[in-house]
C-alpha positions as CSV (number, residue, x, y, z in Angstrom):
1,X,13.8,54.3,-55.2
2,X,11.5,54.3,-58.2
3,X,13.7,55.6,-60.4
4,X,16.3,53.1,-60.3
5,X,13.8,50.6,-61.3
6,X,13.1,52.6,-64.5
7,X,12.9,50.9,-67.4
8,X,15.0,53.4,-69.3
9,X,18.2,52.7,-66.9
10,X,18.6,48.9,-66.8
11,X,17.6,48.9,-71.3
12,X,20.8,50.9,-71.2
13,X,22.7,48.9,-68.6
14,X,21.3,45.9,-70.5
15,X,23.2,47.5,-73.6
16,X,26.2,48.7,-72.7
17,X,27.2,45.2,-70.9
18,X,25.4,43.3,-73.5
19,X,23.2,41.4,-71.3
20,X,20.7,40.1,-73.8
21,X,23.4,38.0,-75.2
22,X,24.0,34.5,-72.6
23,X,27.3,32.2,-72.9
24,X,26.7,28.8,-71.2
25,X,29.6,25.8,-71.1
26,X,28.7,22.7,-70.1
27,X,28.8,22.1,-66.3
28,X,28.7,18.9,-64.0
29,X,24.5,18.7,-63.2
30,X,23.5,21.7,-65.8
31,X,24.6,24.1,-68.3
32,X,27.0,26.8,-66.2
33,X,27.1,30.7,-67.1
34,X,30.0,31.8,-68.5
35,X,30.9,35.7,-68.2
36,X,33.3,38.2,-67.4
37,X,37.0,36.1,-66.4
38,X,35.1,32.9,-67.5
39,X,34.2,34.0,-70.5
40,X,37.0,33.8,-73.5
41,X,35.2,34.8,-76.7
42,X,31.7,37.5,-77.4
43,X,30.0,37.2,-80.2
44,X,28.9,40.7,-82.3
45,X,26.2,40.6,-84.6
46,X,25.8,43.4,-87.0
47,X,22.3,44.3,-88.4
48,X,20.2,41.6,-86.3
49,X,17.1,42.8,-85.0
50,X,17.4,43.7,-81.1
51,X,14.1,42.0,-80.3
52,X,14.3,39.2,-82.2
53,X,15.9,35.6,-80.3
54,X,18.7,33.6,-81.8
55,X,20.4,30.3,-80.4
56,X,23.3,28.8,-81.8
57,X,26.4,26.5,-80.8
58,X,30.1,28.1,-80.9
59,X,33.2,25.7,-81.2
60,X,36.7,27.6,-80.9
61,X,39.7,25.0,-81.9
62,X,42.9,25.5,-79.9
63,X,44.6,27.1,-83.5
64,X,41.9,29.7,-83.7
65,X,39.3,28.2,-86.4
66,X,35.3,28.8,-85.3
67,X,32.5,27.1,-86.2
68,X,28.8,27.9,-86.0
69,X,25.9,25.6,-85.9
70,X,22.3,25.2,-84.9
71,X,21.4,28.1,-85.9
72,X,18.0,28.8,-84.6
73,X,16.4,32.4,-85.1
74,X,13.0,33.2,-84.0
75,X,10.3,32.6,-86.9
76,X,12.6,29.8,-88.4
77,X,13.6,26.5,-88.4
78,X,17.0,25.3,-87.0
79,X,19.8,25.2,-89.1
80,X,22.1,22.0,-88.8
81,X,24.4,23.4,-91.1
82,X,28.3,24.7,-89.9
83,X,29.7,27.9,-90.9
84,X,33.6,28.3,-90.0
85,X,35.9,31.1,-90.0
86,X,38.6,32.3,-87.7
87,X,39.2,34.9,-85.1
88,X,38.3,38.1,-85.2
89,X,37.0,37.5,-88.9
90,X,33.6,38.2,-90.2
91,X,31.5,34.7,-90.6
92,X,28.4,35.3,-93.1
93,X,25.4,33.5,-91.5
94,X,21.8,33.4,-92.7
95,X,21.2,35.7,-89.1
96,X,24.0,38.1,-90.6
97,X,27.8,38.7,-90.5
98,X,28.9,37.3,-87.0
99,X,32.4,38.2,-85.5
100,X,34.0,36.1,-82.4
101,X,36.8,38.1,-80.9
102,X,38.7,37.1,-78.2
103,X,38.5,38.8,-74.3
104,X,41.2,39.2,-71.9
105,X,39.8,35.2,-70.8
106,X,41.1,33.6,-74.2
107,X,44.2,31.8,-73.9
108,X,45.7,30.0,-77.2
109,X,45.7,26.4,-77.5
110,X,42.6,25.9,-75.3
111,X,39.6,24.9,-77.7
112,X,36.4,26.2,-76.6
113,X,32.6,25.0,-76.9
114,X,30.1,27.4,-75.8
115,X,25.8,27.9,-76.3
116,X,25.1,30.9,-77.4
117,X,21.5,32.3,-76.2
118,X,20.7,35.9,-77.2
119,X,17.0,37.0,-76.3
120,X,14.9,40.4,-77.1
121,X,16.3,43.1,-75.4
122,X,12.7,44.1,-73.4
123,X,12.7,40.2,-71.8
124,X,16.5,41.2,-70.8
125,X,15.1,44.3,-69.4
126,X,12.0,42.5,-67.8
127,X,14.4,39.9,-66.5
128,X,17.3,42.0,-64.9
129,X,14.4,44.3,-63.5
130,X,12.6,41.9,-62.0
131,X,15.8,40.7,-60.0
132,X,17.0,44.0,-59.1
133,X,15.9,44.8,-55.3
134,X,15.4,48.4,-53.9
135,X,14.9,48.9,-50.6
136,X,15.7,51.3,-47.9
137,X,18.6,50.8,-45.1
138,X,17.5,52.5,-42.4
139,X,14.6,54.8,-41.3
140,X,16.1,58.1,-41.9
141,X,15.5,56.7,-45.9
142,X,19.1,58.5,-46.6
143,X,20.7,55.2,-47.4
144,X,19.2,52.9,-50.7
145,X,20.1,49.0,-50.4
146,X,20.5,47.9,-53.7
147,X,19.9,44.0,-54.8
148,X,21.0,41.7,-57.7
149,X,20.1,38.3,-58.0
150,X,22.2,36.2,-60.6
151,X,23.8,33.4,-60.9
152,X,27.1,35.1,-62.0
153,X,28.6,37.0,-58.8
154,X,30.7,39.5,-61.5
155,X,27.5,40.0,-63.9
156,X,25.4,41.1,-60.9
157,X,28.5,43.7,-59.5
158,X,28.6,44.9,-63.0
159,X,25.0,45.3,-63.3
160,X,24.9,47.0,-59.8
161,X,27.7,49.6,-60.8
162,X,26.6,50.2,-64.7
163,X,23.1,51.1,-62.8
164,X,24.8,53.6,-60.7
165,X,26.4,55.0,-63.2
166,X,23.8,55.9,-65.8
167,X,21.6,57.0,-62.9
168,X,24.1,59.7,-62.5
169,X,24.9,60.4,-65.9
170,X,20.9,60.7,-66.3
171,X,21.1,63.0,-63.1
172,X,23.5,65.3,-64.6
173,X,22.3,65.9,-68.1
174,X,18.8,66.8,-66.8
175,X,20.6,69.2,-64.3
176,X,22.4,70.9,-67.0
177,X,19.4,70.7,-69.7
178,X,17.8,73.6,-66.7
179,X,20.9,75.6,-66.8
180,X,21.4,75.4,-70.5
181,X,18.1,76.7,-70.9
182,X,18.7,79.8,-68.3
183,X,21.8,80.3,-70.1
184,X,19.8,81.2,-73.6
185,X,17.2,82.7,-72.3
186,X,19.9,85.8,-70.4
187,X,22.4,85.8,-73.3
188,X,19.1,86.6,-75.7
189,X,18.5,89.3,-72.9
190,X,22.0,90.5,-73.0
191,X,22.0,91.0,-77.1
192,X,18.7,93.7,-76.4
193,X,20.2,95.6,-73.7
194,X,23.8,96.2,-75.4
195,X,21.7,97.3,-78.7
196,X,19.4,99.3,-76.1
197,X,22.3,100.9,-74.1
198,X,24.3,101.8,-77.2
199,X,21.6,103.9,-78.7
200,X,21.5,105.6,-75.0
201,X,25.1,106.6,-75.3
202,X,24.8,107.9,-79.3
203,X,21.7,110.1,-77.9
204,X,23.9,111.4,-75.2
205,X,26.9,112.0,-77.1
206,X,24.5,114.1,-79.8
207,X,22.6,115.7,-76.9
208,X,25.8,117.1,-75.8
209,X,27.4,118.0,-79.0
210,X,24.0,120.4,-80.1
211,X,23.6,122.0,-76.9
212,X,27.2,122.4,-76.2
213,X,27.2,120.8,-72.9
214,X,30.7,120.1,-71.6
215,X,29.9,117.8,-68.5
216,X,27.2,115.5,-67.3
217,X,28.6,115.9,-64.0
218,X,28.7,119.5,-63.4
219,X,24.9,119.3,-64.8
220,X,23.9,116.5,-62.3
221,X,25.5,118.1,-59.1
222,X,22.9,120.4,-58.6
223,X,20.3,117.7,-57.8
224,X,21.8,114.3,-57.2
225,X,22.5,115.4,-53.2
226,X,18.6,115.7,-53.4
227,X,17.4,112.6,-55.5
228,X,20.3,110.0,-54.6
229,X,17.6,107.8,-52.8
230,X,15.2,107.9,-55.1
231,X,17.2,107.2,-57.8
232,X,18.7,103.9,-56.6
233,X,15.3,103.1,-55.3
234,X,13.5,103.1,-58.9
235,X,16.5,101.4,-60.4
236,X,15.9,98.5,-57.8
237,X,12.3,98.8,-59.0
238,X,12.8,99.1,-62.6
239,X,15.6,95.7,-62.6
240,X,12.5,93.8,-61.2
241,X,10.1,95.6,-63.6
242,X,12.0,94.7,-66.3
243,X,12.9,91.4,-65.5
244,X,9.3,90.3,-64.7
245,X,8.0,91.8,-67.8
246,X,10.8,89.6,-69.9
247,X,9.8,86.4,-68.3
248,X,5.8,86.8,-68.6
249,X,6.4,87.5,-72.8
250,X,8.9,84.2,-72.3
251,X,6.1,82.4,-70.5
252,X,2.9,83.9,-73.2
253,X,5.1,83.1,-76.4
254,X,3.2,80.0,-78.1
255,X,7.1,79.1,-79.1
256,X,8.4,78.2,-75.7
257,X,5.3,76.3,-74.2
258,X,7.6,73.6,-74.3
259,X,10.6,75.0,-73.4
260,X,12.2,75.3,-69.9
261,X,11.8,78.5,-67.7
262,X,14.7,80.4,-66.9
263,X,15.7,80.2,-63.4
264,X,17.7,82.4,-60.9
265,X,16.3,85.6,-62.6
266,X,16.6,87.5,-59.8
267,X,12.7,88.2,-58.8
268,X,12.2,88.9,-55.2
269,X,8.7,88.0,-54.6
270,X,6.9,85.3,-52.9
271,X,8.2,81.9,-54.0
272,X,8.7,82.0,-57.8
273,X,12.1,80.6,-57.9
274,X,10.2,77.2,-56.5
275,X,7.4,77.3,-59.0
276,X,9.8,77.8,-61.8
277,X,11.7,75.3,-60.2
278,X,9.0,73.0,-60.1
279,X,7.9,73.6,-63.4
280,X,10.9,72.6,-64.9
281,X,11.3,69.4,-62.7
282,X,7.9,68.6,-64.6
283,X,8.8,69.8,-68.1
284,X,11.8,67.6,-68.1
285,X,9.3,64.3,-67.2
286,X,7.2,65.1,-69.7
287,X,10.0,65.4,-72.7
288,X,11.5,62.7,-71.4
289,X,8.0,60.5,-71.6
290,X,7.3,62.1,-75.3
291,X,10.4,61.3,-76.7
292,X,9.5,57.4,-76.0
293,X,5.9,57.9,-77.2
294,X,3.8,60.5,-78.5
295,X,1.0,63.4,-77.5
296,X,-1.7,60.8,-77.4
297,X,-0.1,59.3,-74.4
298,X,-2.5,60.3,-71.6
299,X,0.5,60.6,-69.4
300,X,1.9,63.1,-71.7
301,X,-1.8,64.6,-72.1
302,X,-1.9,64.9,-68.2
303,X,1.6,66.7,-67.9
304,X,0.7,69.1,-70.1
305,X,-2.6,69.8,-68.2
306,X,-0.6,70.2,-65.1
307,X,2.5,72.2,-67.1
308,X,-0.8,74.6,-68.5
309,X,-2.1,75.1,-65.1
310,X,1.3,75.6,-63.4
311,X,2.5,77.9,-66.1
312,X,-1.2,80.3,-65.6
313,X,0.1,80.0,-62.0
314,X,3.1,81.6,-62.6
315,X,1.8,84.1,-64.9
316,X,-0.9,85.3,-62.5
317,X,1.8,86.0,-60.1
318,X,4.2,87.9,-61.9
319,X,1.5,89.7,-63.4
320,X,0.5,91.0,-59.3
321,X,4.7,91.1,-58.9
322,X,4.3,93.9,-62.0
323,X,1.2,95.6,-60.8
324,X,2.7,95.9,-57.4
325,X,6.4,97.2,-58.7
326,X,4.4,99.8,-61.0
327,X,2.7,101.0,-57.9
328,X,6.0,101.0,-56.0
329,X,7.4,102.8,-58.9
330,X,4.5,105.5,-59.2
331,X,5.1,106.3,-55.2
332,X,9.4,106.8,-56.1
333,X,8.5,108.8,-59.4
334,X,6.4,110.9,-57.7
335,X,8.7,112.0,-54.7
336,X,11.4,112.4,-57.8
337,X,8.9,114.8,-59.5
338,X,9.3,116.7,-55.9
339,X,12.7,116.8,-56.4
340,X,12.4,118.0,-59.9
341,X,10.4,120.7,-59.1
342,X,12.9,122.2,-57.4
343,X,15.3,122.7,-60.3
344,X,12.7,124.6,-62.0
345,X,15.4,127.3,-62.6
346,X,17.9,124.8,-64.1
347,X,18.6,125.0,-67.7
348,X,16.1,122.9,-69.9
349,X,19.0,121.0,-71.2
350,X,20.3,119.8,-68.5
351,X,16.7,118.4,-67.5
352,X,17.1,116.7,-70.7
353,X,20.1,115.3,-70.3
354,X,19.3,113.9,-67.2
355,X,16.6,112.3,-68.3
356,X,18.6,110.3,-70.8
357,X,21.7,109.8,-68.4
358,X,19.0,108.0,-66.4
359,X,18.1,105.7,-68.8
360,X,21.8,104.4,-69.8
361,X,22.0,104.1,-66.2
362,X,19.0,101.9,-65.9
363,X,20.0,99.7,-69.0
364,X,23.5,99.6,-67.8
365,X,22.4,98.2,-64.3
366,X,20.3,95.6,-66.1
367,X,23.0,94.7,-68.1
368,X,25.7,94.5,-65.4
369,X,22.7,92.1,-63.8
370,X,22.6,89.9,-66.5
371,X,26.3,89.7,-66.7
372,X,26.0,88.4,-63.3
373,X,23.7,85.8,-63.4
374,X,25.1,84.6,-66.9
375,X,28.6,83.6,-64.7
376,X,26.6,82.0,-62.1
377,X,24.8,80.2,-64.1
378,X,27.9,78.8,-65.7
379,X,29.3,78.5,-62.6
380,X,26.6,75.8,-61.4
381,X,26.6,74.0,-64.6
382,X,30.6,73.2,-64.3
383,X,30.4,72.4,-60.7
384,X,27.3,70.3,-60.4
385,X,27.9,67.3,-58.4
386,X,26.3,63.7,-58.2
387,X,23.6,63.4,-56.0
388,X,24.1,60.4,-54.8
389,X,27.2,58.8,-53.4
390,X,28.2,54.8,-53.3
391,X,28.6,53.9,-49.3
392,X,29.6,50.4,-50.2
393,X,31.0,49.1,-53.9
394,X,28.8,45.9,-55.0
395,X,29.8,42.5,-53.8
396,X,28.8,38.9,-54.2
397,X,27.1,37.5,-51.1
398,X,29.1,34.1,-49.3
399,X,26.3,32.1,-49.8
400,X,23.8,31.6,-52.8
401,X,20.4,33.2,-51.6
402,X,18.7,30.1,-54.3
403,X,18.1,27.6,-53.4
404,X,17.7,27.7,-49.7
405,X,18.0,24.5,-48.0
406,X,16.4,25.5,-45.5
407,X,13.2,26.8,-46.9
408,X,13.1,23.9,-49.1
409,X,13.2,21.7,-46.0
410,X,10.9,23.9,-44.2
411,X,8.3,24.2,-47.3
412,X,8.7,20.1,-47.9
413,X,7.5,19.7,-44.2
414,X,4.9,22.0,-44.0
415,X,3.2,20.3,-47.5
416,X,3.6,17.1,-46.0
417,X,1.9,18.0,-43.1
418,X,-0.5,19.9,-45.3
419,X,-1.3,17.1,-47.4
420,X,-2.6,14.5,-45.0
421,X,-4.6,17.4,-42.6
422,X,-5.7,18.1,-46.3
423,X,-7.0,14.8,-47.3
424,X,-8.7,14.6,-44.0
425,X,-10.6,17.9,-43.9
426,X,-11.7,17.2,-47.2
427,X,-12.6,13.7,-46.5
428,X,-14.5,14.7,-43.5
429,X,-16.1,17.5,-45.3
430,X,-17.4,15.5,-48.2
431,X,-18.5,12.9,-45.9
432,X,-22.2,13.5,-45.7
433,X,-22.8,10.0,-44.0
434,X,-23.5,9.3,-40.3
435,X,-20.3,9.5,-39.0
436,X,-21.2,8.7,-35.0
437,X,-22.5,9.9,-31.3
438,X,-22.8,13.5,-31.8
439,X,-24.5,13.3,-35.0
440,X,-27.6,11.9,-33.4
441,X,-27.4,13.3,-30.4
442,X,-30.4,16.1,-31.1
443,X,-32.7,13.1,-32.3
444,X,-36.5,13.0,-30.7
445,X,-36.4,9.0,-30.6
446,X,-34.7,7.7,-27.6
447,X,-30.9,6.2,-27.8
448,X,-31.1,2.4,-27.1
449,X,-27.2,2.3,-27.1
450,X,-24.2,2.1,-29.7
451,X,-22.5,-0.8,-31.3
452,X,-18.9,-0.4,-32.4
453,X,-17.8,-1.8,-35.6
454,X,-16.5,-5.2,-36.1
455,X,-13.8,-5.5,-38.4
456,X,-13.0,-9.2,-38.3
457,X,-14.0,-12.2,-41.2
458,X,-13.2,-9.7,-43.8
459,X,-13.5,-11.5,-47.6
460,X,-13.3,-10.4,-50.6
461,X,-16.6,-11.0,-52.9
462,X,-17.6,-10.4,-56.2
463,X,-15.1,-7.7,-58.4
464,X,-12.8,-7.9,-55.8
465,X,-15.5,-5.5,-53.7
466,X,-14.7,-6.4,-49.8
467,X,-17.5,-7.9,-47.5
468,X,-18.3,-9.4,-44.3
469,X,-18.8,-13.1,-43.4
470,X,-21.3,-13.1,-41.0
471,X,-20.4,-13.4,-37.6
472,X,-21.3,-14.0,-33.7
473,X,-19.2,-11.7,-31.8
474,X,-20.6,-11.8,-28.5
475,X,-19.1,-14.7,-26.5
476,X,-19.4,-16.2,-23.2
477,X,-16.7,-14.4,-20.7
478,X,-15.3,-11.6,-23.2
479,X,-14.7,-8.3,-22.2
480,X,-13.8,-6.6,-25.6
481,X,-15.4,-3.5,-26.5
482,X,-18.3,-5.2,-29.2
483,X,-19.0,-7.3,-25.9
484,X,-19.5,-4.6,-23.6
485,X,-21.8,-2.6,-26.1
486,X,-24.3,-6.0,-26.2
487,X,-24.2,-6.1,-22.7
488,X,-25.1,-2.5,-22.3
489,X,-27.8,-2.3,-24.9
490,X,-29.2,-5.8,-23.0
491,X,-29.2,-4.2,-19.7
492,X,-31.3,-1.2,-21.4
493,X,-33.6,-3.4,-23.1
494,X,-34.1,-4.8,-19.6
495,X,-35.3,-1.5,-18.2
496,X,-37.6,-0.2,-21.1
497,X,-39.6,-4.2,-20.9
498,X,-42.8,-3.8,-21.2
499,X,-44.7,-7.4,-20.0
500,X,-43.4,-9.2,-16.8
501,X,-45.2,-12.5,-17.6
502,X,-44.8,-12.8,-21.4
503,X,-42.3,-11.6,-23.8
504,X,-41.8,-8.6,-25.4
505,X,-42.3,-8.7,-29.1
506,X,-39.0,-6.4,-30.3
507,X,-39.0,-5.4,-34.2
508,X,-35.6,-4.4,-35.6
509,X,-35.9,-2.4,-39.0
510,X,-33.7,0.3,-40.6
511,X,-34.6,2.5,-44.2
512,X,-32.1,0.5,-46.0
513,X,-30.3,-2.7,-47.0
514,X,-27.0,-3.1,-45.6
515,X,-27.6,-1.5,-41.6
516,X,-26.7,-4.8,-40.1
517,X,-30.0,-5.6,-38.4
518,X,-29.5,-9.3,-39.1
519,X,-26.2,-8.8,-37.0
520,X,-27.6,-6.9,-34.2
521,X,-30.6,-9.2,-34.1
522,X,-28.5,-12.6,-33.8
523,X,-25.9,-11.2,-31.1
524,X,-28.2,-9.4,-29.6
525,X,-30.3,-12.6,-29.0
526,X,-27.6,-14.2,-27.7
527,X,-26.1,-11.4,-24.9
528,X,-29.8,-12.1,-23.7
529,X,-29.6,-15.8,-23.6
530,X,-26.2,-15.5,-22.1
531,X,-28.3,-13.8,-19.3
532,X,-30.3,-17.3,-18.5
533,X,-33.5,-15.5,-20.5
534,X,-35.6,-17.2,-23.1
535,X,-35.2,-15.4,-26.3
536,X,-36.2,-16.1,-29.7
537,X,-35.8,-14.8,-32.8
538,X,-37.7,-14.9,-35.8
539,X,-36.5,-14.0,-39.5
540,X,-39.4,-11.6,-40.6
541,X,-37.5,-11.0,-43.9
542,X,-39.1,-14.0,-45.8
543,X,-37.6,-12.8,-49.1
544,X,-34.3,-13.0,-48.7
545,X,-33.3,-14.7,-44.8
546,X,-30.7,-13.5,-43.6
547,X,-30.7,-14.1,-40.3
548,X,-31.7,-17.8,-41.2
549,X,-28.4,-17.9,-42.4
550,X,-27.0,-17.4,-39.3
551,X,-28.4,-21.7,-39.3
552,X,-27.8,-22.6,-42.5
553,X,-30.9,-21.7,-43.8
554,X,-33.0,-24.4,-42.8
555,X,-35.8,-25.8,-45.4
556,X,-38.8,-25.6,-42.8
557,X,-39.6,-22.3,-41.0
558,X,-42.5,-19.3,-40.8
559,X,-43.3,-19.7,-43.8
560,X,-44.4,-23.3,-44.0
561,X,-46.4,-22.8,-40.4
562,X,-48.2,-19.6,-42.2
563,X,-49.1,-21.9,-44.9
564,X,-50.2,-24.8,-42.7
565,X,-47.8,-27.3,-44.3
566,X,-46.5,-27.3,-40.9
567,X,-49.1,-27.7,-37.5
568,X,-47.3,-26.9,-34.5
569,X,-44.8,-24.0,-34.9
570,X,-42.3,-25.6,-32.4
571,X,-41.1,-27.9,-35.1
572,X,-40.0,-25.3,-37.2
573,X,-38.4,-23.5,-34.2
574,X,-34.5,-24.4,-34.6
575,X,-32.7,-24.5,-30.7
576,X,-29.1,-24.3,-30.1
577,X,-27.5,-26.6,-28.3
578,X,-24.7,-24.9,-26.2
579,X,-27.7,-21.9,-25.7
580,X,-30.5,-23.7,-24.7
581,X,-31.8,-20.4,-24.4
582,X,-31.8,-19.6,-27.7
583,X,-33.9,-20.4,-30.5
584,X,-34.5,-19.5,-34.4
585,X,-37.4,-19.5,-36.2
586,X,-36.3,-18.9,-40.0
587,X,-38.3,-18.1,-42.6
588,X,-38.3,-22.1,-44.2
589,X,-39.7,-22.1,-47.8
590,X,-38.9,-18.6,-49.9
591,X,-42.6,-17.7,-50.2
592,X,-44.1,-15.8,-53.2
593,X,-46.3,-13.7,-51.4
594,X,-44.5,-13.4,-47.8
595,X,-46.9,-9.8,-47.5
596,X,-50.1,-11.5,-47.4
597,X,-49.1,-14.2,-45.1
598,X,-48.1,-12.0,-42.8
599,X,-51.3,-10.4,-42.9
600,X,-53.2,-14.0,-42.1
601,X,-55.0,-14.5,-38.8
602,X,-51.9,-17.7,-38.2
603,X,-49.4,-15.0,-38.0
604,X,-51.8,-13.8,-35.3
605,X,-51.9,-16.7,-33.6
606,X,-48.5,-17.7,-33.9
607,X,-47.5,-14.7,-32.3
608,X,-49.5,-15.2,-29.5
609,X,-48.5,-18.4,-28.9
610,X,-44.7,-17.9,-29.3
611,X,-45.1,-14.7,-26.5
612,X,-46.0,-17.3,-23.8
613,X,-42.9,-19.3,-24.2
614,X,-40.2,-16.8,-24.4
615,X,-39.0,-13.9,-22.7
616,X,-37.7,-11.6,-25.6
617,X,-38.7,-12.4,-29.1
618,X,-36.4,-10.4,-31.9
619,X,-38.0,-9.8,-35.4
620,X,-35.4,-9.1,-38.3
621,X,-37.8,-7.3,-40.2
622,X,-37.0,-5.7,-44.3
623,X,-36.0,-2.3,-44.4
624,X,-39.1,0.0,-44.4
625,X,-38.1,1.8,-48.0
626,X,-38.0,-1.3,-49.5
627,X,-41.7,-3.3,-48.8
628,X,-44.0,-2.8,-46.3
629,X,-43.5,-6.0,-44.3
630,X,-42.3,-3.8,-41.2
631,X,-44.9,-2.0,-40.8
632,X,-47.1,-5.3,-40.3
633,X,-44.9,-6.6,-37.8
634,X,-45.1,-3.7,-36.2
635,X,-49.1,-4.1,-35.5
636,X,-47.8,-7.4,-33.2
637,X,-44.8,-5.8,-31.2
638,X,-44.5,-4.0,-28.3
639,X,-41.3,-1.7,-29.2
640,X,-39.4,-0.8,-32.3
641,X,-35.6,-0.7,-32.9
642,X,-34.9,1.5,-35.4
643,X,-30.9,0.9,-36.6
644,X,-28.8,3.6,-38.2
645,X,-25.5,2.4,-39.5
646,X,-22.6,4.9,-39.2
647,X,-20.8,5.3,-42.4
648,X,-24.1,4.2,-44.4
649,X,-26.8,6.6,-43.3
650,X,-26.9,9.9,-45.4
651,X,-27.3,12.5,-42.8
652,X,-29.7,14.3,-44.7
653,X,-32.2,10.9,-43.3
654,X,-32.1,11.9,-40.0
655,X,-35.2,14.3,-39.7
656,X,-37.0,11.4,-41.4
657,X,-36.3,9.4,-38.2
658,X,-37.7,12.2,-36.2
659,X,-40.7,12.2,-38.5
660,X,-41.7,9.0,-38.2
661,X,-41.0,9.0,-34.3
662,X,-43.4,12.1,-34.2
663,X,-46.2,10.5,-36.2
664,X,-45.9,7.4,-34.2
665,X,-45.8,4.8,-37.2
666,X,-43.8,2.2,-35.2
667,X,-44.4,1.3,-31.6
668,X,-42.5,2.6,-28.7
669,X,-39.4,3.7,-31.2
670,X,-36.0,3.9,-30.4
671,X,-32.9,3.8,-31.9
672,X,-29.4,1.7,-32.1
673,X,-26.3,3.6,-34.0
674,X,-24.2,0.4,-35.6
675,X,-20.8,0.1,-37.2
676,X,-19.4,3.4,-35.1
677,X,-15.5,3.8,-35.0
678,X,-13.5,6.4,-32.9
679,X,-10.6,5.8,-34.7
680,X,-10.6,7.4,-37.8
681,X,-12.3,11.2,-36.7
682,X,-13.4,12.7,-33.6
683,X,-17.2,12.0,-34.2
684,X,-16.3,8.2,-35.2
685,X,-17.5,6.9,-38.6
686,X,-17.2,3.6,-40.5
687,X,-15.8,2.3,-44.0
688,X,-19.3,2.0,-45.7
689,X,-18.5,-1.7,-47.2
690,X,-22.2,-1.1,-49.1
691,X,-23.4,-4.6,-50.0
692,X,-26.5,-4.7,-51.9
693,X,-30.0,-6.1,-50.1
694,X,-29.8,-9.8,-51.8
695,X,-26.9,-10.7,-50.7
696,X,-27.5,-9.9,-47.2
697,X,-27.0,-6.9,-45.0
698,X,-25.4,-8.6,-41.8
699,X,-22.1,-9.2,-40.9
700,X,-21.3,-12.4,-41.3
701,X,-21.9,-15.6,-39.3
702,X,-19.9,-17.4,-37.2
703,X,-21.3,-18.9,-34.2
704,X,-19.2,-20.7,-32.1
705,X,-15.1,-20.2,-32.7
706,X,-15.0,-17.1,-35.4
707,X,-14.9,-19.2,-38.4
708,X,-17.4,-20.1,-40.7
709,X,-18.6,-23.3,-39.1
710,X,-22.0,-22.4,-37.6
711,X,-23.8,-24.8,-35.2
712,X,-27.6,-25.7,-35.6
713,X,-29.6,-26.6,-32.8
């Protein structure tokens, strides 16, 4: 499977089919590939480098006139000149001579207009090899499935068919190299033995003539019956011993280190034939790799090391075989010596002749053995069959593999789902604000209540930034979510009431501006007033007067009382005509020294006087991170409500809330979570509309009918 994707195989296929040159004709939506039956002419470019790229426009008129233009070779600017000629003419261009020849699809009288693009051989090989698929067609691994993705069905079929042919040709070539090497070895040994056999025949003839021995059979008949078995055994052992020595000599010769070893040598001991076969396969791999690189190639060096180790293993095996054969031969010769000793009375001439004839038979037997092996090798070379068989011829698929409409739609659907979910996940991950009730569940401070986000009455502020108009959202008889939330908050305060005969003073503060303290203060006061309890709202933020803005910021208020401009605090209190139980003490004139005014005895006296007149006093305090006013007011408070705004306060600030609670810096501290919304996630978080402390940090005013027409008492 790996060999079929070898670069060498695909390179040969590209060269045979000329796949490095592509032809395109104009289509309806894009250029279409022209190949095979759709290609009327072909280009032949002489002396153009195979690793260079080239593009050109080819026009052939109906009468066979050829025009080549828009030549653009790699490394050069585009040549807009036209080079003309006729079909089959050699047209001279700056990139060399180009011949345009017709194919079987050429039709006279039909004009041709093609874009021709030649790419480097290596790029074409990589492209087609990347689109070649090789896989097992079944679990047994005997059938291989080849696939090729291409814009032309005919080209894909021809690529697969040519690839199989090239693979078979290479396999036959490799097999024949082993057979040729074996044949050369046998022929060399036959030449040597022919000379040795001729010398032995000459020696026998000369000995017979000198000693007047008429017939060798007569001399041999005296002991042949006794030594027949010994001779046969000695012949067999000598054959194997001679072949073992020949192969060892061949292995140790320096000139044969890069040559294939002879196969089918007849050695019977062990698995020497399989060792020689493995050695030859690896030698073929090494020589093929060396032909495309050098001895410095790490792969070649690694194969050399492996071949050297295998050569030494074969030599050691043959050495052991030679020792075993010599031992066997020694035993046979001992038996033969006992037989020969019985022939002591025979003439000396007969013994000498017998020795020479034995050498003759050994050489003759070895000669016949080598002739037989040569014929077997020639037959195996002539009848070598391919190791592959085509089960199904290449054929194009009925439906293009790409683009796959179903996959595209599925991917688009998944991407359509992933984008919003991914956006929500990233938004949730990057959101460092308090998102909802779950984020504050672990706080040690008591949880007083949760107020949902009020998103009504929005307007555009400066620079197009969206802000809120202040609004009173608590109305008599309403049962929406935000009204119910304030009623729950009012009920919780009733359970936590400290004083029975006088007002509970409740201070509302937060970490930073924009938490909605004024919104909570005014709407909580309305909820208490609707419950027929007297409630007073004191705007304790004398720098900005956010709560005072709900009643149009009167000019007389708390600062005027503390500076004794107004003697009676009741004269500065604004009472609502529709809700007689609700009253507001605005800041009045903005003082230059609010902190000093809050520290005066006059403020203590005022708070003591007001406690006797109301059931609840709600003090809208500045944020604790801005000024120290909240801590001063807290000395006169019975309870401190800490407002946390969802979507506005960083979650990293929550440990500071616990720290304030544990250190008891504020009396009977509890928390309210403001601005939550469960429509945006499992935690519930709101949009963070950040508006400056100077502009105000409530939600807007709108007392009577959700419009900007507050009523002053």
